[in-house]
N, C-alpha and C positions, 0 to 999 in steps of 0.2 A: 662610606666614611668621608669626612671632609674637615675643613677648618671652619668652625662655627663661632661667630661672635653673638653673644646674647646680652643685650642691654649694657653694652660696654661703655664706661666712662673712663677717661684718663686725664689726670692732672699732673702737671710738672710743679715742683716746688721751686720758688724763686723768692729770695729775700723774705722767707717765712710766710709767703703767700702761695696759694694754689692758683696756678695758671691753667685754665681749662684748654686741653688740646683736642679731646674727642668727647662727644656727647651722645649717649644713647645709640650706639652703633649696633645694628642688627643686620648681619649679612652672612653669606656662606660662600666659601671657595671650594670648588670641587676638583677632583682629579680629571685628567683628560680634558681640561678646560683652560682656555686662555682668558684671563681676567685682567682688564686694564683699569687702572685707577687714575682719574683726572682730578685736578684741584689746583687752585691758586696757591701761591707761596704761603705757607703757614696754615694750610687747611687741615693738616693732620695726616697726610699721606705716608710720610716716613714713619711716623708713630704707629700707624696701622700695621705696617710691615713688621716692625719690631715686636709688636704685640703678637702677631701671627706666629713669629718664630721664638716666642718666649724669652726674648731679650729684655722685654719690659712686661710688667704685670699690670692688669687693669686696676684702677682705683676702686671700681665696683663693676659688677657684672662678671661674665665668664668668657674665656676664650678656650674652646675645646678642640683639640687637634686629634683626629682619628680616635675619638673617645677619651682622650687624656686631657684633664683640666690643668691648665698651666699654673693655677694657684695652689695646687695640692702640696707639692714638695719639690726640692731641687732635683730629685730623681726623675720626677715627671717632666720637669723642664729639660733635663738632659735627653730624655727620650724624644721630646718634641723637636729639639734641635737636630736630632738625627733625621727627622722626617721633613723638616722645613729649613732649607738653606737660604740665606739672605746675602744679596750682593748690595753693598752700601753705595750711596750716592757718590761718596768720595772714597775711591779705592784705597788710598793710603791709610785710611782709618782701620782697615782690616789686615794690614801687613805688619808683621813683626819678626819675620825670619830673614836669614841672610841671603838666600837665593830664591829664584822663581820656582825651582824644583821643590825646595823645602816648603814653600807656601802652598803649592798645589797638592803636595802629599801629606800635609799636616793633618787635615781632617780624616782621611782614610786611616792613618796610623792611630789617631785618637779614638776612632770608633771601631777599631779592631778589624778592619777589612784586610783579609788575608791574600787577596789577589796580588799579582805582580804589579807593584806600584809604577814601575817604569812603563809597562804596557798601557796602564790607565792614563798616564800623563801623555804619552805619545799619541794616543787616540784623541784625547781632548784638544791638545794643541793643534792637531791637524784640522779638527772641525772648526776651531776658532781662528785659524790662520796665524798662530804664534810660531815664530822662527825657533827651531830647536836650539839654536845657538844661544838664545836668551835664557835657557834653563839654568845656566851657571851665573847669570847676572843678578845683581841686587834688584828687587822689584822697585825700590825707591829711585833707581836711576833710569827707569824706562820713561817713554813718552806717555802722555795722558791716555791715548788710545790703547797702548800696550798694557798699561796698568789696569785699565778696565777689563781687558781680555783676561789677564791673569786673575783678577778678582772673580770673574765668572768661572774660570777654570777651577779655582780653588773650591768652589761650591759644587760644580758638576762632578768633581773627583770622588765624592762620597755618595753620589747617586741618591739624593733625597727624593721623597715623594712629591714635594712641592718646592718650586724655585721662585723666590721672591726677589725681584730686581728693581732697584731704585734708580731711575734714569740711566738705564744700561747703554743707550745709544750715544750718550754725550762723549765727544772726543773720538768717535770712530769715523773713519772715512766711509765713502759710499760702499765699497766692497765689504768692509767690516760690518756695516749695518745690514747689508743684504745677507751676509753669512749668519748674523745673529737671528734675523727673521727666520731663515731656513732652520736654524737650530731650535728655535722656539717651537716651530711646527713639528719637528722631529721629536722633541720632548713630549709634546701633546700626544703624538702617535704612540709613544712608549707608555702612555697612561699617566703621565705626570701633570700636576697642576702648575700652571705658570701665572704668577701674579706680578703685574708689571706697572710700575709708576712711570709715566713718560709724558713729555710734551710732543713727542714725535708720533702722534696718532696716525698720521698718514702712512707710516710704515706698517701699522698693524690693522689698517682699516679693513682689509680683506680676510684677516685671520682671527680677529678678536671675537670671542663668543659672547662676552658681556663687558659693559663699561659701567663702572661706578663713579659717581661724581660727588666729591666732597667740597663743602664750603663752610668756612668758620667752624670746623670740627664736627660738622653734621653731614650725614649721608642724605643728600637732597634728591638724588635720582639714580635710577639704574636703567640702562638700555641693553637690549639683547639683539643679537643678529648683526648684520654687516651693512646697515643702511647709513652710509656716511652723511648724506645730506640731511636726513631726519635728525641725526645726532647734532649736527651743526646748528640747525634751526632751534632745537630744544635747548642747546647750551646758550644761545642768544636769549631765548625766553627766560632762562634761569639767571640772566645777568652774569653769566660766567665770563671771566676775563680771558678772552681767547688770544692766541698769538696773532700777530698782524697778518701773516699769510692766510690763516683761517678766516679772518675778517674779510679779506679781499675775496677769497674764494666763495664765501657765503654770499657776498653781494652779487657776484656773477651768477651763482646758482639760483638765486631768488629773483633775478631780473629776467628780461626778455632776451638774454644773450644765448639761450639754448644750450647752456652748459648743464648737463644733467647729472654729472657725477664728478668725483674727485679727479683732478689732474695734478701731476707733480709740479713743483715750483718752477722748473725751467720752462715748462709749457705755459704756465700762467704768465710768466714774464714775456714770452713771445706774444701771447694774446694781448697783453697790455700795450706792448709796442705797436701791434697791429691796430689796436683801437686808437692809439695816439696818432698814427699816420693817417687814419681815416677821419680824424677830428671828432671821434665819438666821445 
């Protein structure tokens, strides 16, 4: 079973006009798989996630989640939302309750989960590095990084089969990012599908099973495996707008500098300083 997009088109309505967001998307997200979605701003990445979780319905075509067509009924969409949790790009957009504890426990209560909610919460905040003292705080008063952690916790709390995350690393410090990478691997090991929109591909380079590339609302390429250099070269060929760090890294990897694989930003900076000292 999987999340299956079949000939999906999606248009937004604006000033009585249809604005095309996605065009003829055919793809499949599977369990026990880490799927990364890349794309320039406005390429349709967030729209894709909302279609996968039945928050949006396709203008035409079908999104079928574990055999359930999202277009059938509100009941079918309710069942899909139990299976696919989504973490929005802007955490504040999914907050509406008074405390962090209430936010994290809302979905389990809504979906009739009978386990001890406090135990669920304590386990999740430990994994994400959320201070227990924050459970009584308003989620709106937290820092950007803490808000993002709470948004992720509020999805993990009802243990969906698929977790869709829109730019989940933004606002997290290095420790928080590493915790999240470890958690994503753990979720995969538990048999869950992880669908991640991110510009931090370097964090996922060794764990992503597949990478989908969107451009102007179209799926233009799919890469499988963990060959970071090959992906960079193909993104350049596809005229994909890459972050500056990737551009510099690609130059080094494609030159005679004997750089054969990804290195983190701090090592690349040291390499550039060394080149400058040597007048290269």
